[in-house]
N, C-alpha and C positions, 0 to 999 in steps of 0.2 A: 525547429521541427515539430510541432504539434504535441498533443497530450500523450503520445505514446512513450515519451521519455522526458526526463527532467532537463535534458540538454536541448536547447532550441537551435535555430539556424545560426550561422556564424555572425559574430558581432553582438549576440545576446549574452546575458550573464549566465555562467555555468554553475551548476551545483557540484561542488567538489566532494563533499561528504554529507551524509544524512544520518540522523538518529531518529528512529520511529518506534513507537510502541502501539500495539493493538491489544485491547482487552475486551472481554465479554463477560457479563454477569447474567445469570439466569435465575428466575424466581423458583423453579422447581427442578433442582438437580437430579440426575439419575445416573445409572451406570454408564461411564464413558462421557458424561456431560457434567463436569464439575460446576459448582456454584459460581466460581470465579476463576478466570484464566487470563494470563497476560504473557505476551511474547515480545521481545525486543529485537530490533534489527539495526545493524550498522551497515550502511551502504547496501541495503537489501539483504544482508546476510543475517540469518538468525543467530543470536549470540547468547540470549538468556530466555528462560521460560519459567513461569510459575503457574501452578494450578492448585486449587483447594484440596483435591484428593491427595496429591503428593505432599502438599503443605510446606514446600520449601523452594526458594529460587534455585534453579539449576543452570549450570553453564552448558551451552550448546556448541561452543567452539573451544579448541584446545588453548588458544591464545588468551581468552578471558579466564579460563580455568587456572592457567598458570600465573597470570599477572595480577588478578584481583586479590586483595587481602581478605582474610577470613571475616573481618568485621563487615565487609561489604555484603557478603551473603546473608549474614544475620540481620543487618539493617534493612536491606531490600525485602527480605522475607517479612519482617515486621510491618513494613509499609504496605505490602500486598495484603497482609492479614487485616489491617485497618480498612483498606479500601474494600475488601470483601464485605465487611460489616456495614460500611457506609452504603454500598451499592444495594445491599438487601433492603435497607430503609428507603433508598431512592426508588427502587422498583415498586415498592408498596405505594409510595407517594404518586408515582406516575400511573399506576393502575387505577387509583382512585381519581386522579385528575382526568384521565381519559374515560372514566366511568365504565371500566371493563370488569368482567367477571374474573374470578381467580382462575389459575391455570398457568401455563407456561408462557412467560414473557422474557424478553431479553433487552439488555442495555449494552450498547457498544460504544467504544471510544477509540479514536485514533489520534495520536498526538506526537509532536516532536519538532526537530529543528534541522535547518540546512546551513552549511557553511558555503558561501557563494564566492565566485571567482573575483569579485571586486572587493573582497574583504568584509562584506556585510553578512548579516545573519537573517534568516527568515524562519518562520515557524507558525504552527497553528494547532488548535485543539478542536476536535470535532466529536460531538456526541450524537448517538442515534438510539432510538427506542423501537423495539420490534422490527428492526431492519430499516427503519425510515429515519430521515433527518430529524434532529431535535434542535440542537443549538451549536453554534461554532464561535470560535474566537480566533482572529487572525492578528499576528504580531504587527504586520505592516499597517493595518488600519486602526488597530487598538479597539475594535468594535466587536460587540456580540451580534450575531445574526440568528434570529429565531425562525424556525421553519413553519410554525403554526401557532394557534392561539394558546395552546397549552405551554409551549416553549416560551411564549411571550411573557408569561407569568414569571418564569425563571429569569428571563432577560431583565425584566424590570427590577427584580429583587437583587440580582447581581450588580446591576448598574447603580442602584441606590446604595448598596453596601460599599462599593468602591474598592474594597480590599481584594475582591476576586480578580478584577482586571489587573490590579497591581501585582498580585501573586502570579497570575498567568504570564504577564509581561516580564517579570523578573526571571521566572523559570525559563521561558522560551528565549529570552534575549541574553541571559547570562549563565545560569546553571546548566541548562541543556547543552549549549555549545562548549562549555568547559568540559563537561563529561564526554562529549563527542570527540574532542581533541584527545582526551586521555585514552578513549577506546581505540581510536585510530592509531595512536602510538603503540598500544598493546598489540594490535594485529596488523601492523604496517606492512609486513612482508606479504601477508595473505591479501589484505584489502587493497593494496596498491599494485597488484599484478594486473596485466592487461592481456586479454584474449580477444582477438578480433572476431567479428561475426562471419558466418557463411550467409550468403544472400540468395534467396530463391524467389524468382519472379514467375507468376503464372497468370493465366487468363481464361475466362469462359464467357460464352454468349448466352444471355437469357432474355427472351422476348425483345430481341433487337437491340439490346444493350450489352456492351462489353464490360465485364467486371474484372479489373486488374488487381492482383494481390501481390504484395511485396513482403516476404518473410525474412527476418534476420534471426539466425540461430546461434547458440553456443558462444555468446559474448560475455565478457566481464571487463569492467564494472557495468552496472545496469544503465549508466548514462549513455543515451544514444539518441540520434535524430534520424527518423525515417520519413521522407517526404516524397510525394508524387509531384513530378514536374511535367508541364505541358510546354514543349519548346524550351525556352530558357527561364520560364516563370514557375515558381513553387505554387501549387494549387492546394493550400491547406484547407480552405473552407469547403471544398468538395470532397475532402478525404475523411474516411472513417478509420480510427485507430483502435487496435487492441491494446491491452495493457502490457507492461514490461513484466513478464511472467518467469518465475524461477524454474530451472530444470533441477533434476535430482543430483546432478554433478556439481552444483554450485554456480553454474552459468545461467544466462537468461535468454529468453526469446521474445519477439514481438512481431507485429504485422501492421501494415497499412493498406487500405483498400480504396479504390476509386472507380466510379462508373464513367465510361467513355463511349463515344460513337465508334462502332466497329471500323468505319473507314478512317478514323483518326488514330488508330492503334499505334502507328509508328511515331506519332508525336509525343508519346508518353514515355517517361523514364523515371526510375526510382532512384532517389539520392539517399545514400546512407553515410552517416558520419559517426565515428566512434573513436575513443582515445587509443584503441589498439590498431587503428588503421593509419598509415602514414599520411593519407589524404582522403577526402571524401570519395566514395565510389559511386559511379553512375551505372545503373543496370536497366536493361530492356528485356521485354518478353521476346522469346526466340521466334522461330518460324510459326506460322499460323497453325494452331492445333497442337503445338508442342509446348512443353514446360521449359522455361529458361532457368537453369541451375547455375548460379555463379558462385563457386566456392573458392575462387582464387585468393580470397582475403581471409579464409578461416576454414574450419572443418565443421561439418554438420554434427549436431548432438541431439539428444533426447528433446523432442519438441513439445511433447505434452499436448494439451488442448489449446486452441487459439481463442477460446471463449473467455470473456471476463477480463479482469485486471487484478493481478495478485502480486504479493510481495512476500516471498518465502517464509515458511514457518514449520513447526514440528508437529508430529502426531500427538494426540491426547493420550491414547491408551498405550501406545508403544513408547518405552522410555529410551529406546535406542536413538542416538543422534542421527543415524543414517536411515531412519524409518522410510518405508516405501512411499512414493508420491503417486500411487495409482489413482487416488481419489481426486487428482487435480483437475478433472473435468467439471467439478462442481462450479457453478457460476453464481456470482453475486450480482443480482439484477437491479438492486435498489428497492425491490419489494421485500427482500429480506425474509425474516422468519415469520412475519405476520401471516396467519392462516395456515401454517404448516402443522402437520401432526408431530407428536413427540419424536417418533423415529426419524422423520425428515429433518427436524431441527437438530437432532443428534448428529446426523450425517453432515448437515450444513456446517455446524460448528466444528466438527472433526476435520472436514475438508478445509475449512478456513485456517485451521491451525497446522495442518499438514502442508498446505500449498500457500497459505497466506492470502489475505484479502486486503486490497488497498482501498476498498470501499468507493470505487468510482461511481457506484450507483447513487451516492449522495449528491445528486446534481443540483438540488435546490439551494444548498449552502455554497456560496461563492468563495470557498476557502482555498482556491488554488488546487494543487495536485496532492493534497493530503499530506502535508509535512507535519511531522508529529514528535513529544518528550519521553523520558525514561520512567523507571519505576518509582518516581516521586509521586506527585499528585496526591497528597494527603487531603482527601476531599472533605474531611470532617468540617472544615471551615467554609467550604464552598459547595456543599452537596446540592443536588437538584432541588431539594425542598428548602434550601437556605432562605432566611429572611424572616 
């Protein structure tokens, strides 16, 4: 099924469980925009959060709060404190490397691992600066990919060092999956539940072109395949996908869109496959001018915005685990924080941590679907300026 979900069409390898971390460091913190923030996700569910204003790793689910030992919270808090210091140095190095003036700059990282249905493990680490690609490392290739000449300096230093790739490989291939298995054990009842999607098919004509949209709502887990078919063939190359986006009730939604000739409308069907469905569903748009609503396989829920691609998270200012997700219309476009004013950056970061951002805008780094690690990554030995 295309990039809208980690599950592809039948016969492909499935992602059974995923562990991801998203962190953001800023050069000039302000009220509501801490110097350093990190949120962890298991199977797309927020389960821990750290920010420098609060100063301690917090549980975001009852299962990790009850299961993790007290030493875990102390240890992970200390690691985040060290990463905060390292990132402050890294931001200064990057500002000088890009020959920029002082002011508000951001450093983003997404990292983690996946347990796959064939028993293997996949994972990646992706860095960004001011909302743009910087450098990535993929477990499968074992290579660093630099996005520009400034990142090329880091790539050369890390490759010459040798221990950076070794540390990343060890973490992504061993420590991260070990942690993921442990967390899945902690939250097994919650994480292994299955809620099938409601499917909504619609269409509209613009300038002689028919735009068909297929929305899947209210499903859990986030693993899903949504494909447009013409006749009996899946037309992935012609399809545009939205991200798998969290709802405030712990479920997800996504969409897939395709352009067609109006006279060929009846040839198109939307195919949806999800663990909560007994078999894949095939859905068509209803009568001309009408919306086809297919909810026989689930019930509709809060759909939020269809823009962007996100992976749930918590608010920065609100400490309540159930904080509102009204800001989820914020979109990560790949241009990121660069050029934004301070208030806009604050809103962008807050939206990212309320709604989550899976950083699909980082298109130049071919690191797959943003698989990502935990609150490890003691960057002291492998900082941006290492070498």
